[in-house]
C-alpha positions in Angstrom: 141.8 100.5 139.2 140.0 97.2 139.7 136.8 96.5 137.7 135.0 93.2 138.1 138.1 91.6 139.6 140.3 92.6 136.7 143.2 95.1 137.3 143.2 98.0 134.9 146.6 99.6 134.9 146.5 103.3 135.0 147.4 105.1 131.8 150.6 107.0 131.8 150.2 110.7 132.3 149.7 111.4 128.6 146.8 113.8 129.1 148.9 116.7 128.1 149.9 115.2 124.8 146.5 113.8 124.0 144.0 115.5 121.8 141.1 116.8 124.0 138.6 114.7 122.0 140.6 111.5 122.6 141.0 112.4 126.3 137.3 112.9 126.5 136.7 109.5 124.8 139.0 107.7 127.2 137.4 109.3 130.2 133.9 108.5 128.9 134.9 105.0 128.2 136.4 104.5 131.7 133.3 106.0 133.4 131.0 103.8 131.3 133.0 100.7 132.4 132.7 101.8 136.0 129.0 102.2 135.6 128.5 98.8 134.0 130.5 97.2 136.8 128.3 98.9 139.4 125.2 97.9 137.6 126.3 94.3 137.6 127.0 94.5 141.3 130.8 94.5 141.2 133.0 96.6 143.5 135.0 99.3 141.7 138.3 100.0 143.5 140.4 103.1 142.6 143.7 102.7 144.4 144.6 105.7 146.5 141.1 107.1 146.2 138.6 104.5 147.5 135.9 102.0 146.6 132.5 102.3 145.0 130.0 99.5 145.7 126.3 98.9 145.5 124.4 98.3 148.8 120.7 97.6 149.4 118.8 99.7 151.9 116.5 97.9 154.3 112.7 98.1 154.0 110.7 99.7 156.8 107.0 100.5 157.4 105.5 103.9 157.7 102.1 104.4 159.2 99.7 107.1 157.9 98.4 108.8 161.2 95.1 109.7 159.6 94.1 106.4 158.0 96.3 104.0 160.0 97.4 102.5 156.7 101.0 101.1 156.7 103.1 101.6 153.6 106.5 99.9 153.1 109.3 102.2 152.2 113.0 101.7 151.3 114.5 98.6 149.8 116.3 100.6 147.0 119.8 100.0 146.0 122.4 102.8 146.3 126.0 103.4 145.4 128.3 103.8 148.4 131.7 105.4 148.4 134.3 104.3 150.9 137.4 106.5 150.9 140.9 105.0 151.0 142.4 105.1 154.5 145.7 106.6 153.3 143.7 109.4 151.5 141.8 110.2 154.7 145.1 110.2 156.7 146.7 112.6 154.2 143.7 114.9 154.2 143.7 115.0 158.0 147.5 115.7 158.1 147.0 118.5 155.5 144.2 119.9 157.7 146.3 119.8 160.8 149.2 121.5 159.1 146.9 124.2 157.8 145.5 124.7 161.3 149.0 125.0 162.8 150.4 127.3 160.1 150.5 131.0 161.0 148.2 133.3 159.1 150.4 135.0 156.6 148.4 138.1 156.1 145.3 136.1 155.0 142.1 136.4 156.9 140.3 133.5 158.3 137.5 134.0 155.9 139.9 133.6 152.9 141.3 130.4 154.3 137.9 128.9 154.9 137.0 129.8 151.3 140.0 127.8 149.9 138.8 124.6 151.5 
């Protein structure tokens, strides 16, 4: 993961051996770091998942039809998620394989519910 230009190496998969309170503390700390990076305008990159960034929306005018008064709207900042291309490719391959797989006794409704 990259926060503010610094590479944070992923923790080894020790979640099974960690106390749930410690795991919660680590997760909360990581999310707080991501939040602070976004608030300062940095891009948060999670390899294999995607990027989170802050983008400003454009301002536009809206006219009240009754009074004719124009009010400016928009201009807020928002968080934008851009998924990783490899993740999208894998999702689409999995979707194609699911569509091509024969129905093994499961109804179409059950398959739709799994997604």
